[in-house]
N, C-alpha and C positions, 0 to 999 in steps of 0.2 A: 829214491823218492824225495821230491822236493816239498818243502813245507812253506806255505805262504804266510808271512806274518800278518797279524790282525791289522786291518785298516788299509791293506795293500790288495788291490784287485789282481786276480789271476790273469795271465795273458792267454790262457787256454780258452778257446771258444766253447760256449755251452750249447747244448742241443736245444732247439726251440721246443716249447711246450706243445704237446700234441693237441690238435684242434678237437673240440668236443664233438662227439658223435651226434648227428642230427636225429631227433626223436621220430620214430616211425609213426607214432600216433599223430604227430603234427602234420606229417606229409599226408597220411591217410585222411585226416580231418579236413585238410584243404581240398583234396581231390574229391572226397565224397560230398563235401559242402558245395563245390562248384557243380558237381553232378546233380545236385538237388534241383537245378533249373530244368533238367530233363524229366524230373519226377514231380513237378509242381510243388516243390517244397518238402516232400517226404524225406528225400535223401538229406536235406538240410538239417533235419533233426539229428540224424546219425552223425553228420559232420560236426554239428555243434557239440555233441557229447564227446566225440573223439578229440576235438580241439581243446575242450576244457580239461579232459583227463591229461592230454599232453602237456598243457600249461602247468598243471599241478605237479606232474612228474618232473618237468624241467626245473621248476622252482625247488623241489625237494632234492634234486641231484647235486646242488651246490656247484654248478659249473661244469660237471662232467657230461652233461647232456645238453645239446643245443637245439635250435629250432623254435625259439620263442617267437620270432617274427612270423614263422609259418603258422604257428598255433593261433596267433592273433588274427592273421589273415584268414584262417579257416573259420574262426568265430564270426568275423565280419561277413565272409562270403555265405556262411550258413544262415546267418540272421537275415541277410538280403534275400536268399532263396526262400526262406520260410515266409517272409512278408510278400514276396511276389506270388508264392503259391496260395497264400490266403486271399489276395486280391483276385487272382484268376478263379479260385474256388467260389468266392462270393459272386463274381460275375456270371459264372456258369449256373449257380443256384438261382440268381435273379432271372436269368434268361429262361430256365426251366419253369420257374413259378409264373413268369409272365406268359409263357406259351401255354401252360396248363390253364391259367385264368382265361386267356383268350379263347381256348378250345371250349371251356365250360360256357362262356358267353355265347359263342357261336352255336353250340348245341342247344342252348336255351332258346335262341332265336328260331332255330329250325323246328324245335318242338312247338313253339307258339304258332309257327307257320302251318305245321301239320295238324295242329289241334282243330282248326276250322278250315276244312278244304274248300268251303264255298267263298271264303274270304279271298279277294283278289284286289289287285290295284285297279281302280276304275280307269277306263279308257278316257282320254281327254275328249271334250266335245269337238266336233269338226272344225270350228273356227278358233279354237283356243290357241293354236300354234301360229295363226296368221296375224298380221298387224290389224289394229282395230278397223281402219277404214276398209281394207280388203275383205275382212271377215264379214262386215255388214253387207257388202255388195254381193259376195258369193253365197253367204248363208244368212238370208234375212230371217228374222224371228217372227 
């Protein structure tokens, strides 16, 4: 057995430190967050929760757990999906409300029309559609 004196480095190669294991929560958070685009933002909520949990576990692991970048990307992707989902949801809501209001207005017009069956659009006088000189010659008053 050889003993290395203090201050002298050993010539033996040392094994590299093992790479930290990537957090499964970080991977899942990113995938579910990106999948939130298909669910109009609902999956983004789950992705956001998974990514935040992953970030907390990575910080608590003191270097034994990796995937911090994936967790941050999952948070960003999930937030974008939630915002896109809200915009799409508000657009659909406005479209439904506009269609309902238009339908109510049209049914009100139809009920007014049906309320007085004798009411009709008056027919134009025979010379109303002709130019003034021609109307006088063809239809004297």
